[in-house]
C-alpha positions, -999 to +999 in steps of 0.1 A: +000+000+000+013+035-008+025+057+020-001+083+012-029+058+016-016+046+050-012+082+061-048+089+051-061+059+071-040+070+102-055+104+099-090+089+097-084+067+128-071+097+147-103+116+139-123+085+147-109+084+182-122+119+190-096+142+175-119+157+149-130+193+155-160+195+178-192+210+168-211+239+185-243+222+193-255+216+229-253+182+246-290+183+255-301+189+219-280+160+207-293+137+234-329+144+224-320+137+187-302+104+194-330+093+216-314+066+239-298+069+273-264+055+281-265+020+296-260+019+334-228+000+343-243-013+375-271-031+356-253-042+324-222-055+342-241-073+370-227-108+375-195-100+356-170-100+385-142-092+389-147-064+364-110-063+357-113-096+339-143-097+317-136-120+288-149-113+252-146-137+223-149-121+189-162-147+165-153-136+130-153-154+096-115-154+097-112-169+132-116-161+169-101-131+187-098-134+225-100-101+245-100-091+281-120-061+291-114-039+322-147-026+336-131-010+365-110+014+345-136+021+319-170+012+334-191+033+309-174+021+278-172-015+289-209-014+299-218+000+265-197-027+247-211-056+268-246-043+265-245-040+228-228-074+225-253-093+247-285-073+242-286-062+278-290-026+266-309-013+236-296+004+205-314+023+178-328+000+151-312+009+117-345+005+099-371+024+119-351+040+147-370+021+175-351+007+205-338-028+198-324-054+221-310-075+193-272-078+199-258-050+178-225-068+172-241-097+154-231-099+117-213-066+116-187-058+090-150-050+095-154-020+072-120-005+077-085-018+082-048-015+072-025-045+076+000-039+104-019-008+116-055-015+127-089-031+119-123-015+128-159-027+132-190-021+153-208+004+130-246-003+128-245+009+092-212-009+083-197+022+068-182+042+097-211+067+100-234+049+124-239+050+162-260+030+186-284+059+195-262+076+220-226+090+223-204+095+253-171+111+263-138+092+267-126+078+300-089+086+298-061+074+322-026+087+327-011+055+315-032+051+283-001+058+261+015+026+276-017+006+269-023+018+233+001-007+218-003-036+195-034-056+207-051-027+224-089-027+220-104+008+221-134+028+211-137+050+180-164+075+171-174+077+135-163+103+110-181+108+077-165+094+046-145+118+025-168+141+005-198+137+029-209+161+056-220+149+090-258+153+093-257+147+131-224+159+145-218+149+182-219+174+210-185+187+222-165+159+239-192+132+233-173+113+205-177+076+213-203+051+204-204+014+193-174+014+168-142-002+181-107-007+169-081-034+174-046-019+172-020-038+152+008-013+160+013+014+186-014+040+188+001+060+217-007+093+199-044+087+207-039+087+245-064+111+261-088+111+232-103+076+234-112+049+258-091+017+261-115-012+266-088-038+271-064-060+252-068-087+226-048-119+216-049-140+185-038-110+165-030-131+135-068-132+130-070-094+132-042-092+107-061-114+083-092-093+087-072-061+080-058-077+048-092-088+036-106-053+039-078-042+015-093-067-010-125-047-013-144-072+008-158-065+043-154-097+065-180-104+091-179-101+129-205-129+135-210-122+172-193-114+205-195-138+234-190-124+270-180-144+301-173-132+337-143-131+359-110-147+366-111-185+359-139-181+334-118-179+304-125-215+295-161-204+288-149-182+260-121-202+245-121-232+223 
C-alpha cells in the first residue's frame, strides 16, 4: 500500500478516536436527537465479576479473537460494549429507529483496516457513519499511552467518509459510540482522546481481517460472546 494511503487511514483513525474538530451544538439537543440513554454499568455489568477480567470472544469469519475487558478502568465504555454485544442494553434500530435489544455486534462488517496498523468494526451501518443511538465522552487514564500498543482494544467514534458532511455531529466531547478498533501497531498518539476497553490476543486473526478489507471485501464479525471473571476464560475459549 502506498505511504499516502496509509497516512490517510491513520488520519482517519485519529479523527475517529475523538480528535476531529468538535461542533457547537449543545449536549441536550444531541441527546434528544439520538434518543437513547447510556446503559448503566451497575445493571449491564451485573454478574461480571471481577470487572478487571471480563472476557470477550470475537467470533469472525477469519477466526476467533480473544480479548480481556477492564470494567473498573472504563465502566461506561465496557458497559456499552457488553450491553451491545449481549442485548442487555438497547440500540437504535437501523431501519425504523426504534429501541432494539438484538445484539448490535451480530453480523457486523469489518469495514476499515490497514494491515499492520488497525482493523475497525461495530458500526450499525457498516460504513463508519453509524452510532447506537447515544454517544459519550472518553474515560482517559494517565497510562493510556502505555496501553495503546499492539493488541489494544479501544473505542472510536465515527467520522463521515471523504466528501460527505456529518448530518448529526456529536456534541463537544461526546465522541464515542459502538465502533471499536483493534490496534496492530502502537497508537500511543491517541492517548487522552479515546477509551481503552482492554487487550486482545490471536492478533494473526485481526491481521487477516485487515488484509481482507484491502481486497474490497468486508469480512464479518459474526457475534461477540461475553463471560465473567478470573477463571472463566474457558467459557470463551475453544
